[in-house]
N, C-alpha and C positions, 0 to 999 in steps of 0.2 A: 134209541128205544131197543128193549130185548123184548120179543113177542114170542109168547110161549101159546101151546094150545090146551086148553083147560074147558071144563064144563062150565063155566062160571061167566055171568053176564057180560057182555062186550063193555069196556070202558074206554072212552076216546079221550086223548090227551095230544093236544098240538105241540108240534117241535119246531121253531124259528131256528134260521141260520142267523147268526150273526155277522154282518159284515163290516170291514174297518171303518167305511162311509157311505153315505147316500149324497146323490146331488151333486154330480159331477160339472162343475164350468170349463166349458171351452174357451180359454184363453189365447190373447194372442200369441204369436209364435218366438216372439222375442223373450216371452216371459222363463227364465230359468227354474229349472227343479231346484227345490232344496232339500238337504238331504236331513233326516228325521233319525239319527241313531238311537237304538231303545237301549237305552244305557242309564241307569239311575246315578243316585246322587253318590258323591265320593267321600263324603264330609257329614257331619252329623244332621238330621233331620230337624228343624228347630220348628216347623210350624205346617200344621195341614187343614186345608179346608174343601169344603163341596161346592159346586156351584146350586143353585137352587133347583135345579131340574135332576140333579144327582146324575147327571151323565160325566160330568166332568170334576175332575179332583187336583188341586194345585197342592204343591210340595214348596218348602221353602228351605235352603242349607246353608250351613257354613261354609260351603265351596264357591258360593257366590252365584249359584244359580235357583231359579225356582222353574219349577217343572209341570205341566199342563197333561195330564192323562186321561185316556178314556176309563174314566174309574172302573167300571163293572169287569171290562174286558183285561185292564192291568196294561193297556198301551200307550205309550208315550208319543203325546202329539206334538210337545214342542217343548224347549228349552228356551227361557228367558235368562240374560244374561245381566246380573243385576248390579248394584254398587256397594260392593265391599262384601261383607258376610251378610247374608240373608236372614233374618229372625223372625217374621212375622208375616202371614199373610190372611187375606179375606177378600172373598167375593161379593160383588155389590146383588142387590136382591134379583136385578132382571138377569145377572150373570154376563155381562157386556165387560165390565170392568174388573181386573184383580188389582188390589191394592199390597205393595210389598214394602216394609220395614226393614232398615239396614243399621248396621253396626258405623254408618257412615252418616248417621243422623237425620236421614231423609226417609220419606214415603215416597215411591214411585207408584203412579195409575198407568195400568196398561191395558192395551185394546185385546181383550180377550180373541176376537177373531181374526186378527192379523197378527198380533204378538206383538206390536209397535209400542212403544213408550208414548202416553200422552203426555204426561205433566209430572215434575219430581216437586214434593209440597218440601220446601225448607225452611226451618223455623227451628227444631229441635237441636239441641247442644250438646246430645250423647243418644247413644244407641237406641231407635224404637222397636221395643218388645211385645206391644200390646196395639191391635187393631179391630175397629168395630164397624159396621155399617149401620144407619139409623134402619129401622122397618120401610122409610119410604124411599131409602137412596141419595138422599139429597145432601146428606150428612156424614163424614166421615169423621171417626174419632182415633186419634193416636196416643200411646201411652210411651213414655220415655225413660231412660235411667238418669236424666236430668231431672226428675222428681216433678215434671209437668205433664198434664195432657192437654192435649188439642182437639180444637173441633174445628174440620176444613169444609167450604163449601165444595160438594164433589163435583159441580159441574164447571165453575171457573177454576179450583186449586188454590183458592184464595184463603184464609186465615180467617174464621170468624170468632174466635175466642182460645183464651189461654187461659186454662184451670189450674191455679195455684192454691195451693194447701197442703200437700202431702210433703214430710220434711226427707223423704227418702226416694229412690226410685221407683217408677210406676208400672208394674209389670203385665198390670190386665186393664181392659178397658171394657166394656161391654154396656149396651143401650139394653132397655126394658124393652117388654113386648110391643107398649104404643109408642116407641121413641122420644117421649117427653123427658126421663131422666136418664142419665150416664151414670153406670156404676166403676168405681176406678179402686183397685187392690194396689197396695204398694208394700216395699220393704219396711216401711214405719211402722206395720201392723196395725194397719187400719183398712177400713173399707168405706170410701165417703160417695155422698150421691152429690148429683149435680144436676141443674136444672137447665135443658138443651138450650132454651130460649135466650135465657139470660145470661149463662155462663157461670152463675152463681152457685157454690155450694150450700148446702143444705148443713144446720147446726148437728145433726144427726148423723152418728157412725157407728159401724160395728168395728169393733177391737178384738185381734188375734193375738195370741201368746207369741209367736213368732212371725217372722217376714212373711207377707202373704206373696204366694207363688201362682195361684190360679185362683179363677171365679166364674161363674156362668150364672146367669137368670132363666128361671125355669120358663116354659113357653107360655104359661098363663101369667107369668109376672107376679105369681105371689111368693116363689120361692127362690134364695140367694144359696148357691153352693159355694164353699170357699176352701181352697187347699192351702196349706201352710209347710212352710220349710221343716216342722216337726212332723211332718208326716200324718198330719190331724186334717179331718175333711170334716166339715161341719154344715149343716144345712140352717138357715136361719129365715125366718118370716119376714117377709120383706115390710110388712105393713105395721107389724109390733116391733120389730127388732128383737125378737125373741126366739132363742135355740129350738130347733125342731127336731133335731136329729145329730147324734155323732157318729161317723162310721168309722169304725175301727178295722185297721188291717195293714195299712201302710207302714212302712218302717224307715222310709226315709221321704223325702221332699214330694208332695205333690204338686208335680209341673203341669199338670192340665187337667180340666174337668169339663164334662158337656153334658147336656140333658138331650134325650131322645126327643123327638119333636111331639109325641103324644104326654109328655112326661111324666110317664110312669118308669123309665130307667134312665138312671145315672153312671157315665162310664168315667174312670179317672185313671190319670197315669201315673207311676212312681218314678221319681229320677233317677232312681240306681237300678232297681230289681228288673226293670225291662217287664215287669207285667202290667197290663191291663185289667183293671177291675170293674166289674156289672154290680151295681147295686139296686135295690128297690129305695126310693128316698123317702118313702113314705115309713116302712117299717127300719130302715136303718141296716137291713139286714144285705150280707155279701152274696150275690147270685152266683158267680162265676169269677176265675180268674183267667184270662188269656193269655197263655206264655209261649214263648217264639222267638222275643228279642233278647238278643245276648247284651244288649245294655238299657240304659234306661231310655222312658217315654217322655219325649217332650211335648209332645202334642197330640191330641185324637179327636175326632168328629164323628157324629153318626151322620149316613146318607140322609136326606131329605125322606125317604121313608122310613128310615129306621132298622132297615133290614143288614145293610153294613157299618162296620164301624171300622174307621181308617186310624191308623197309629203310625207315627213317626219318631223315629228313635237315633239315638246317640249312636247304634252300630251300622249308619248310614242306610237303614231300609227303612221303607214305607209297607207296611200290612194291610190287607184287607181281610176283616173279620164276619163271617156270618153272627147273625145274633139273632136268637141268644145261644146259638150251639159252640160258636166259638171256632168254628172250622176256617182255615186259613184259604180264602178266595183265590189271593194273588199276593205275591210278593214283589214290591218294586224295588230292585236292586242293580246295582251296579255288576255288568258283567265283563267291563273291561276296565283296568287298572290304570292308575296316572303312569305316564311315561314321563321317568325321572332323570334319564340319562340315554345319550346314544353315541355309536361309534361306528365309523365306516373303513372296510378294509383297506389297504391302500391300494389294491386293484380293482375296486370299487364293486366287487362280486358281493360282499355280505354287508348288510347293514344289521348291527347288533342294537338292540333296545332293552334298558332297564325300566323294570316297574315296580309300582309300590306292593306288588302283590310276591315281593319276596324272589323272583323270579326273571332270568333274561332271556330275550328270544331272538331269534336269528331269521332274517329275510333274507332270502335268494335272491339277489335283483337280476340274476343273468335269467332264472326261469319265471320269477315273478310269484313267489309261492314263499310260504312262511314254512321253514323246516320243520318237520315234526318235532314235538315234544321240547319242552322249554328247559335252559341251563338253570335248573334250580335247585338250590343247596344254601343259600343266604336264609339266615332266621330271621332276616329284616329287609327294609329297602334297596333296590339295589340302586343306589343313587351315584355310582361312579361306574365305568367302563372303559377299556382302550383296547385295542389290536396288539399284539406283540409283534413289532416291527412289519415286516415283511411277510409273515405268517398270519395265518387264520386262527391263531390261538386267541383268545377272549379273555381278557382279565377283569373281573367284577368284584366291587366292594359296597359295603352298606353300612349298616350300623354296627357288626356285631364284631369290629375289628380284623375280620378276616378279609385278604384277597384271594380269591380262587382264578385259576388258570385253568381254562376248557378247552378241551378239543372240540370243535364242532363237528366233526363227522362222527364222533363217538356219543356223543353229549357227556363226558364223564370229565371229570376232575384229574387234571397230570399234575397240578402241584397247588399248593396252598400255602400262604404267606402268613404268617402270625399265628398267634394262638388265643383263645378266647381265656380271659380270667374271670374268675368267679368273683360277682360284685361289683367288677369294673368297667364301664362302659367306653370303648373308644372308637367313635364313629369315624367313617372313610367317607369323604366328601368327595375325594378327587383322585384321579389315577392318572399318570401318563407314563408314557414310553416311548423311549428314544427311538428314532428313526431306526437303525439296528437290531432293537430289540435287546439290546445285552442288557440295560437297565431300566427298572421301574421306579417311579415316586409314587409316594400314597401321601395324603394329607388328610386331616382333621384335627382332631387336638394332639397331635403329635405328628410330626412332618421325617417321613423315613425314605431312603434311597435303597435299594434291593437290587440284589442280583437274582433274576427270576430263574434260572436253571438250577440254582443251587439253592432257593428258597429261604436265604437268609437276607436280614439287613446289612448293609455294608457301614451304614451312618445314620445316627439320628441328628437332623438339621434343625439346632436350636437358634431361637430368633425372634419368632412371632409370639406375641403375648396373648393370643386369641386364637379361634380355630382356622386352620385351612383349609379356606374353600374351593382353591382351583391352583392348578399346575399345569405346566408345558415346558417340554424342552424345546431349544432353539434346533432348528435343522440339523446342525451339526454334532448335536448331544453334547455339547461342552457346557451349555448354560443351563439351569433351571430357573424357571419365572415362576414365584407363589404369588398367591393374594390371599389376603386374609381379612377377617373380621376386626382385626386390629387397624384398618384402615389403610396398611401398606402393603407394598409392591416389594418382592425382593428377589434379587437375582443372586444365583449360589454359582459358584464354579464347581461342576460335577466332579472333578477330579481330585480335589483337595477338601470338598465341603465348606469352604470357606463363603461369607456373604461378600459380594462384590459390588453391591450397592441396595440401598434401602430408599424408596420412593415413596413419599405421604401423598396421598391421594385425598383426605377429607370424606372418606367415605367407603364403609365397609366394600369389599372387593369378593366378587361371586363367580367371575370368569376371567381366563388370560388366556391369550394366544399369540404366539409368533406370527408373523409374515412370512411366506414361503421363503424369500432371501435373507430372513433373521434380521432385519433390519428394523422393523417396527414391533412393538409390543402392545396390545390392545388390552385393556382391562375395563372390564363390566361391574358397575355398581350398583351401591342401594338407591344411589340418590335417581335413577333412572337414566344415568349418562355413562359414557363409556371412553376413556382416555386412551391417546394413543402416545407412546412414548417412543424416542430412539433408543434402540437397545444398545449403541454404541457410546453415545455422550451421556445417556438417562436425562436428557431435556424431554420437558411435555412439549409435543408437538401440537396438539389441539384435542377439543372436546368435544363428542355428539351427545347432543342430548335429544329432547322431545318425548322420549317414554315417560309415562305415568306411573310404571313400576320399576322393582328392580329389575337391574340388567342381570339376567341369570346367566346367560351363556352369549360368547364370542366366537366367531372363527371368519378366517378369511377363507377367498377362494383361492383354487390352486395356482392362478395365475397373479394374485394378491392384489387384484384390482376392485375387489368388491369385499367389504367388510359387512358380516350380517351381527347384527345383534337380536337377542330374544330375551323378551321380557315377561315378568308376572301380569302384565297388563294385558297379555294376550294378543300382542302382537309380534311380529318379526320385522325388521326394518333393514333393508340394504343400502350401504354407503360406498360412496366414494372414498376412499382411506387416503388418498393424495391431495382432493381439493376439501374434503369435508360436506361435500354437498349430498344430499339426500336423493336415493334413487326411486326406490319403493317401499311402500308400505305394506306388509304380507297380512291382510286379516282375514280371520275364517274361524280360527279357535276360539272355544267358548270358555275356556279357563288360560291359563299362564303358558307361555313357552318355556319350558324347561331345558330345552338343548337345541340346537341349532349344528348342523354338518353339512359340509358342501361334497359334493360327488367328485371324485379324484379324475374322472375322464368323460364327464357329462355336466352340462350347464344347468345343474339342479342343487337346489339345498332341501335338504330335508328338516322339518321343524315337530319336534315333538313336544306334546303337552299334557299338562294335568288333567284335561278333557277327556284323555285315554285317546287320543289319534294322533296319527303322522303324517303331516302332509309335505308333499312333493311338489315345489316350484320350480318354473322355469326363471333363472336369475338374469335372463336379458330380458326378459317383457314383465317381469313381477307377477305373471299368470298363474293361477294352479291348474296343476296337472292331474293330481290325483289324492285322495285321503286312503288311508290304511289304516285298519283294526283288528287286534287282536283279542280274541274272547275267550273265557273262562280256563283262564291259565294257558292260553298258546293252543289249545283242542280245535279252535277254530277262528278263521280270519277273514277279512273282506277288505277289497282293495275297491273303489270307485272314481270316477271321473267327474266332474261338473258336471256333464252333459250328460251322464245317466248309464255309461258302461260300467258294467263291474265284472268281479269276478273273485272266487273265493269258494271257500264250502258250503254245502247246503244248508247246514245251521248257521254260517256266518251270513248266508244272505237273508235268514228271516230275521237279523239282528237290524235292517233298517227299514223305514218307511221313505217314500218320496212323497213333498207335499208339492201341490201344484197352484198357481195361482194366486200365492200369498195366503190362502186362508187356512187356518190351522188345522181344521177339520176336514180338509181335503188332501187324503191322502193314499198312497198306492203301495202294493207290495212290490219287491223286484221280481219277482214269479212272473207277474204282469207282463212284464216287458223282458223276459228270457229270451224269446226268439230272435229281436232284434239287437237287444243290449248287452246279452252275455257276451264277455271278450275275453277268453282264457290268455294268460301271458299277458294281462295288461301293465302291470308294472313294468314287466320285461321290456316289452314294446316302448315305453316312455323311456327307460334309462338307454335303451341302444342309440336312439337319436336325439333323447331330450326334449322331442315333440309331444303335444296333445295329440290324444287317442284320434282324433277325426284329421289330422293333417295325418296322421301314418294310415290310415284307411283311405284317404285320398290319394296318396301317395301308391297306395297297392290297388287303386280303382275299384274301391268297394264303396258301395250305394250308401251305405250307412253314414256316410262320411258327414251328410247334411243332415242327419236325425240328431233330435233332444226330444228327451221324454217329455217335456211339457207338448211336445205336438202329438203325442200318441194317445188316443182315448180308449184308455183301458178300464172304462166302466163295468162292471159284472152283474147280470142280474142276479136278483135275489130268489132264493128256492128255502122251501121248507115242507116239511112232511107232515099229515095229519093221519094215523093209524089206529088199529084198535089195540089196547095193550095186552088183551087177551083174546083168543079166539076160539071158537067151539067147534068151527067146522076146517075144511082144509083148504077154503077159499078165504078170501079177505078184501074187502077194500080199500085202495089207497088212494088218499086226495095227494096229489103234488100242487102246492102254489108256486107260481112263480110271477115275479115282479120286475118291472125295469126299472134301473137305476137312473136320477136325472130328471125323471118326472114323476112327480107325485111322490117322491120319496121322503124320508124322516130325517133328512140330514141338516145338520144346524147352519152351514152354508146361505150367503145369500144367492138367489139365482140370477141370470141374466138371459138377455134377450135371446142369446146364442145357446142356449142350455139344450141339450140332445138326449136321447135314450140312448142306453148300453144296446138295445136290440135282446130278444131271446130268439134262440133257434137250438133245433136238437137236443130236447129233454129226456134224461135217461133214470131209470127207475132200477136199481139192485136191492137184491135179496142175497145175504150173505156172499156178497160179491161176484152174484150171478145177474146178467141183465136180464131182467123179469118184463119191462115194458120201456117203448122207447115212441117219442113224438117226434118226426124228423121236419126238416122244414123252420121258416118264421114261425112265432106264435105269438097271440096277442096275451097282453098280462092275463091270469086269471086262475084258475084251478082247473086241473088236468087229472081224471079219474081210471083207475086202472082197478080191474079185478085179479088177484096174483094168488097162485098156491103157496102154500107154506106148510113146512117141515116140522116133525116133532120138537120139541126143545128150543132152543134160541133161533130166531129170526131177526137177523141184523140188516135193515133197512137203510138205503142209502139213495141219493139222488143229487144230478146236478144239471147245468145247462151253459150251453156257450153263448158269448154276445157275438155281436155282427162280424166281429174281426176273428172269430172262431177262438178265441180266447175263453178257457175252460170258467166257471164260477166255483166257488168254495162249495165243500160238498155238507149238503143237509143231511142230518141222520136221525133215524129213529128205529 
């Protein structure tokens, strides 16, 4: 608040400091902290929904995740990994259950408090686009591309009714306000009405000129809004079936429509132009258009109090808009791009990673830091990369047909291979280098062998009938192996360019790798398996299975005794390539594992994922050692260990929360643990010995070796300020209210008998940065009052307190 001295009456306005959460439970010391990366979706957002209390927003995306947000604050609380592409979300009326519809024909019910799956509802034979809960929360309705709607018992998960009548996909389902009738909209251009108790359809229905993409029943149950593929938005009388209003303004399909709780406003989203429109449904007048999304809006929802409109867009972001003003309150977006490719330098010092945001980044494993500035230059995703022999020069390639060779010391391109041809697209899916760095191979729509020093192609290798997705040189550089979408694995003589062998695999190949001795060739395939071939005899030695998604990357350990496979199922697996026995399954990524790479001099495997993270694993134990993130195109970074130790830039540290005790709403910031858990050089320490951070600290005699974040109580006091907006004299009274977190707070998590308070001590009040009042020692919750002098002009007040462990609270301002 800015206080000014005027000769006008005093006006009082309270200001409350919002904390991340309240009510901290003390859990057993064995409870592990969970990392909550503050990162949005990486693919289009198809659905948004508010909880009934307006505190939580759910979003569902094509990226296969649903996310729960502290809606008003825009903070991510949890990421739920779903079943396929996620198309629809809906909260139960009591807010305890989230229903999620997927492209794999299922509806999954999640426990909102714990983030755990409750049950999967199976029965549809096509993707589920529409979801709606009955007002009493006992019945869930789903609409599917299979042309049917279904009613489910929400308590048992068992089917109640199969609603047949539509002749095309059902995109939208919605209960009327009393819950007796279900309304369904379909691509067959009709809206139909169903008796919920009997599951039977009524004879009357509403027709639309084109397929129906959205519908919504008004809160009083009297009106039905229907949006069509043709951009028409109509409001119908539910009792008479007569048209009440035609809302003109959309130029493309109306993908979403929703009513405000008072029925006085109607919002709609356009499938293409990215504008959310606000209407007066009674007059049909367009009141406002909220513009900001760069692509179409798939879903929108009013908060229960009607003050916020949430929109989910094809541009991968969700936005929160003030109503009716249209101010953007928060943009829920991804700050960490997909990790598409990785490569490790032969000396083990540098890890290069390629991202979907058109840039490559370098991690200095000797210092444990992300080198400043990305290697940016590609106009497309960086899908492939390698180091040039023993040098630290990095070759990158993507969707623009160009391979660029970078000097990591300067961040500049030293050589460009290839040229862009207008109107022609030649994606580069893979890059391989001979051990001596003399030759590079690039694969995509064409397969080429290059002299990187001269920047010229030596030969175009012809033989594959489809795109080449992976390439690898033998250790002596004499043989090039390539895997293709044509399901063939080819071996080439690099001196002549001739094919030595063609091996049929029966499935598309996405990754190939030679063992260190060159005797075995591994191929990762679309069917979730990896083949092992004898490089000399060209005979199949065995097939590794178990992945439920494409095997996108394969790699051998430096001693050849471990084979790693990374899959789009979100896991990496370690195998014994000699016996075919599985060693470990590495779980923790929330999306597909796009790349796996071994350290040449440490027992460490790095896995890069489309969830935006790189994880580092001990290959002898299968244990996670650390997780690394690069944010905002490499400007900031963060590395965290499973125990909670962290290193990174200040802005990077603000990109995560810790969840404690398994309660989604119990989160803490890294700053609250800075003194004990900030560990400069964390990644460097891990790579020096291949050990977990607690082991390294134990070797050093550091008492922090036995710490985990879950054992530390870092609840903070709550602080708010009440002060006059305007002052007539030089002295004013200021009230500072302080509260304890953990007792009597407003958190949503359950309490336990072990719940304790944060404690309040040493409360301080500042005016324009100067200390003007202090209440030392421990205090009881309540209001502290001080009379302080003010100056002419602005007077900015702030206050904070410390908890019992001398950890500072958030600043309250006024």
